[in-house]
TIKOLVO-935018 format. One record per residue (C-alpha): x, y, z; residue number from 1; residue in one letter. Coordinates in steps of 0.1 Angstrom, whole numbers, plus 5000, padded with zeros to 4 digits. Layout:
REM residues N
<pt <X, Y, Z>, NUM, 'A'>
...
REM end
This chain:
REM residues 177
<pt <3462, 9223, 6154>, 1, 'M'>
<pt <3436, 9227, 6181>, 2, 'I'>
<pt <3443, 9221, 6218>, 3, 'R'>
<pt <3416, 9199, 6232>, 4, 'L'>
<pt <3405, 9182, 6264>, 5, 'F'>
<pt <3375, 9163, 6277>, 6, 'A'>
<pt <3359, 9175, 6309>, 7, 'A'>
<pt <3330, 9178, 6332>, 8, 'L'>
<pt <3316, 9213, 6337>, 9, 'A'>
<pt <3308, 9223, 6373>, 10, 'L'>
<pt <3273, 9235, 6381>, 11, 'P'>
<pt <3273, 9273, 6389>, 12, 'P'>
<pt <3265, 9268, 6426>, 13, 'E'>
<pt <3296, 9245, 6430>, 14, 'I'>
<pt <3318, 9268, 6411>, 15, 'A'>
<pt <3306, 9298, 6432>, 16, 'A'>
<pt <3316, 9279, 6463>, 17, 'G'>
<pt <3350, 9273, 6450>, 18, 'L'>
<pt <3355, 9310, 6439>, 19, 'V'>
<pt <3348, 9320, 6475>, 20, 'R'>
<pt <3379, 9300, 6485>, 21, 'R'>
<pt <3402, 9318, 6460>, 22, 'Q'>
<pt <3421, 9340, 6483>, 23, 'T'>
<pt <3452, 9339, 6505>, 24, 'G'>
<pt <3480, 9331, 6481>, 25, 'V'>
<pt <3496, 9363, 6467>, 26, 'D'>
<pt <3511, 9349, 6435>, 27, 'T'>
<pt <3480, 9328, 6426>, 28, 'A'>
<pt <3464, 9333, 6392>, 29, 'R'>
<pt <3429, 9323, 6403>, 30, 'W'>
<pt <3407, 9307, 6376>, 31, 'R'>
<pt <3374, 9323, 6368>, 32, 'P'>
<pt <3342, 9303, 6376>, 33, 'P'>
<pt <3336, 9295, 6339>, 34, 'E'>
<pt <3370, 9279, 6337>, 35, 'A'>
<pt <3365, 9255, 6366>, 36, 'L'>
<pt <3360, 9219, 6355>, 37, 'H'>
<pt <3371, 9183, 6361>, 38, 'V'>
<pt <3394, 9172, 6333>, 39, 'T'>
<pt <3387, 9136, 6321>, 40, 'L'>
<pt <3415, 9135, 6295>, 41, 'R'>
<pt <3438, 9162, 6282>, 42, 'F'>
<pt <3445, 9155, 6245>, 43, 'F'>
<pt <3469, 9184, 6237>, 44, 'G'>
<pt <3473, 9199, 6202>, 45, 'G'>
<pt <3456, 9177, 6176>, 46, 'V'>
<pt <3451, 9181, 6139>, 47, 'R'>
<pt <3416, 9189, 6126>, 48, 'E'>
<pt <3411, 9155, 6111>, 49, 'D'>
<pt <3421, 9138, 6144>, 50, 'V'>
<pt <3397, 9162, 6163>, 51, 'A'>
<pt <3369, 9149, 6140>, 52, 'R'>
<pt <3378, 9113, 6147>, 53, 'D'>
<pt <3381, 9121, 6185>, 54, 'L'>
<pt <3346, 9137, 6184>, 55, 'D'>
<pt <3332, 9105, 6168>, 56, 'S'>
<pt <3348, 9083, 6194>, 57, 'E'>
<pt <3337, 9104, 6223>, 58, 'L'>
<pt <3301, 9105, 6210>, 59, 'S'>
<pt <3297, 9068, 6216>, 60, 'I'>
<pt <3311, 9067, 6252>, 61, 'V'>
<pt <3277, 9067, 6271>, 62, 'G'>
<pt <3277, 9048, 6304>, 63, 'G'>
<pt <3249, 9066, 6323>, 64, 'G'>
<pt <3249, 9095, 6347>, 65, 'G'>
<pt <3265, 9095, 6381>, 66, 'F'>
<pt <3270, 9117, 6412>, 67, 'E'>
<pt <3301, 9138, 6415>, 68, 'L'>
<pt <3314, 9153, 6448>, 69, 'Q'>
<pt <3343, 9175, 6457>, 70, 'L'>
<pt <3364, 9167, 6487>, 71, 'A'>
<pt <3397, 9181, 6500>, 72, 'G'>
<pt <3423, 9204, 6486>, 73, 'A'>
<pt <3459, 9203, 6477>, 74, 'G'>
<pt <3487, 9215, 6453>, 75, 'A'>
<pt <3508, 9200, 6426>, 76, 'F'>
<pt <3546, 9205, 6431>, 77, 'G'>
<pt <3567, 9211, 6461>, 78, 'E'>
<pt <3583, 9241, 6477>, 79, 'G'>
<pt <3589, 9270, 6453>, 80, 'R'>
<pt <3580, 9246, 6424>, 81, 'D'>
<pt <3544, 9244, 6434>, 82, 'I'>
<pt <3525, 9252, 6402>, 83, 'H'>
<pt <3488, 9246, 6409>, 84, 'A'>
<pt <3462, 9247, 6437>, 85, 'I'>
<pt <3433, 9223, 6434>, 86, 'W'>
<pt <3401, 9211, 6449>, 87, 'A'>
<pt <3398, 9173, 6451>, 88, 'G'>
<pt <3372, 9151, 6435>, 89, 'V'>
<pt <3359, 9119, 6450>, 90, 'V'>
<pt <3369, 9092, 6427>, 91, 'E'>
<pt <3340, 9068, 6421>, 92, 'T'>
<pt <3339, 9038, 6398>, 93, 'P'>
<pt <3316, 9057, 6374>, 94, 'A'>
<pt <3341, 9086, 6372>, 95, 'L'>
<pt <3370, 9063, 6367>, 96, 'A'>
<pt <3351, 9044, 6340>, 97, 'R'>
<pt <3344, 9077, 6321>, 98, 'L'>
<pt <3380, 9088, 6323>, 99, 'A'>
<pt <3391, 9054, 6309>, 100, 'R'>
<pt <3365, 9056, 6282>, 101, 'A'>
<pt <3379, 9090, 6272>, 102, 'C'>
<pt <3414, 9075, 6272>, 103, 'E'>
<pt <3402, 9047, 6249>, 104, 'T'>
<pt <3385, 9072, 6226>, 105, 'A'>
<pt <3418, 9091, 6223>, 106, 'A'>
<pt <3438, 9060, 6214>, 107, 'R'>
<pt <3411, 9049, 6189>, 108, 'R'>
<pt <3415, 9084, 6173>, 109, 'A'>
<pt <3452, 9078, 6170>, 110, 'G'>
<pt <3466, 9097, 6200>, 111, 'L'>
<pt <3493, 9084, 6223>, 112, 'K'>
<pt <3484, 9068, 6256>, 113, 'A'>
<pt <3484, 9091, 6286>, 114, 'E'>
<pt <3513, 9081, 6308>, 115, 'S'>
<pt <3502, 9099, 6340>, 116, 'R'>
<pt <3479, 9083, 6366>, 117, 'H'>
<pt <3444, 9099, 6365>, 118, 'Y'>
<pt <3438, 9121, 6395>, 119, 'R'>
<pt <3405, 9139, 6394>, 120, 'P'>
<pt <3406, 9175, 6406>, 121, 'H'>
<pt <3395, 9210, 6398>, 122, 'V'>
<pt <3424, 9234, 6392>, 123, 'T'>
<pt <3416, 9266, 6412>, 124, 'L'>
<pt <3449, 9286, 6405>, 125, 'A'>
<pt <3482, 9284, 6387>, 126, 'Y'>
<pt <3513, 9296, 6406>, 127, 'L'>
<pt <3548, 9307, 6398>, 128, 'R'>
<pt <3574, 9304, 6426>, 129, 'H'>
<pt <3548, 9309, 6455>, 130, 'P'>
<pt <3556, 9312, 6491>, 131, 'D'>
<pt <3553, 9276, 6503>, 132, 'P'>
<pt <3540, 9287, 6537>, 133, 'A'>
<pt <3511, 9306, 6520>, 134, 'E'>
<pt <3502, 9275, 6500>, 135, 'V'>
<pt <3504, 9253, 6531>, 136, 'A'>
<pt <3482, 9277, 6550>, 137, 'A'>
<pt <3457, 9277, 6521>, 138, 'W'>
<pt <3456, 9239, 6520>, 139, 'I'>
<pt <3452, 9237, 6558>, 140, 'Q'>
<pt <3423, 9262, 6557>, 141, 'A'>
<pt <3406, 9243, 6528>, 142, 'N'>
<pt <3414, 9207, 6533>, 143, 'N'>
<pt <3380, 9199, 6547>, 144, 'L'>
<pt <3363, 9212, 6516>, 145, 'L'>
<pt <3333, 9191, 6507>, 146, 'K'>
<pt <3305, 9198, 6482>, 147, 'S'>
<pt <3271, 9183, 6481>, 148, 'P'>
<pt <3268, 9156, 6455>, 149, 'P'>
<pt <3258, 9168, 6420>, 150, 'V'>
<pt <3243, 9147, 6392>, 151, 'W'>
<pt <3264, 9145, 6361>, 152, 'I'>
<pt <3247, 9134, 6329>, 153, 'D'>
<pt <3270, 9148, 6302>, 154, 'R'>
<pt <3306, 9157, 6295>, 155, 'F'>
<pt <3322, 9180, 6269>, 156, 'G'>
<pt <3350, 9183, 6244>, 157, 'L'>
<pt <3367, 9217, 6250>, 158, 'Y'>
<pt <3392, 9237, 6231>, 159, 'S'>
<pt <3418, 9258, 6250>, 160, 'S'>
<pt <3429, 9292, 6237>, 161, 'H'>
<pt <3458, 9309, 6255>, 162, 'P'>
<pt <3455, 9346, 6265>, 163, 'T'>
<pt <3476, 9369, 6286>, 164, 'K'>
<pt <3451, 9364, 6315>, 165, 'E'>
<pt <3452, 9326, 6311>, 166, 'G'>
<pt <3436, 9300, 6289>, 167, 'S'>
<pt <3400, 9305, 6278>, 168, 'V'>
<pt <3380, 9274, 6272>, 169, 'Y'>
<pt <3352, 9268, 6246>, 170, 'R'>
<pt <3328, 9239, 6245>, 171, 'L'>
<pt <3332, 9223, 6211>, 172, 'E'>
<pt <3309, 9193, 6216>, 173, 'A'>
<pt <3287, 9179, 6244>, 174, 'E'>
<pt <3280, 9142, 6249>, 175, 'Y'>
<pt <3251, 9128, 6270>, 176, 'L'>
<pt <3259, 9099, 6293>, 177, 'L'>
REM end
């Protein structure tokens, strides 16, 4: 089994801007710049043969390049159950179309449909039982986050490998749009 997801890599200058915001929450496990990305579809653990089928399906997605822009900040969870801090991504028709195409590719490869609504974001940190006031203060300090638009002309299939410091991601395949 290999744990896979489709994602957009962030340009180094955008990732560097996000890293500068990674402060102020004591229990946060901040993600390194090379781990910052916009997930299009998380596939989970898949067999090698399914991974090959998924790669074939993703290779025909296409659709053309588009602009991507970050805007806003927030967290997933509530109170002491907040488990992640994120930077928002402006949802455009092109981004939504690409996410749907990745979902279609997953289903054609034999994977179950994703039940959660797609909400584009960049996870900046994972949390365990944080102080809600610290998280609220971080969101308030970063809620006007806005990046310049960047051109996206490719996406990738990544594998995820857990370590004591957090998951490490490896680009397995890259697809031009």
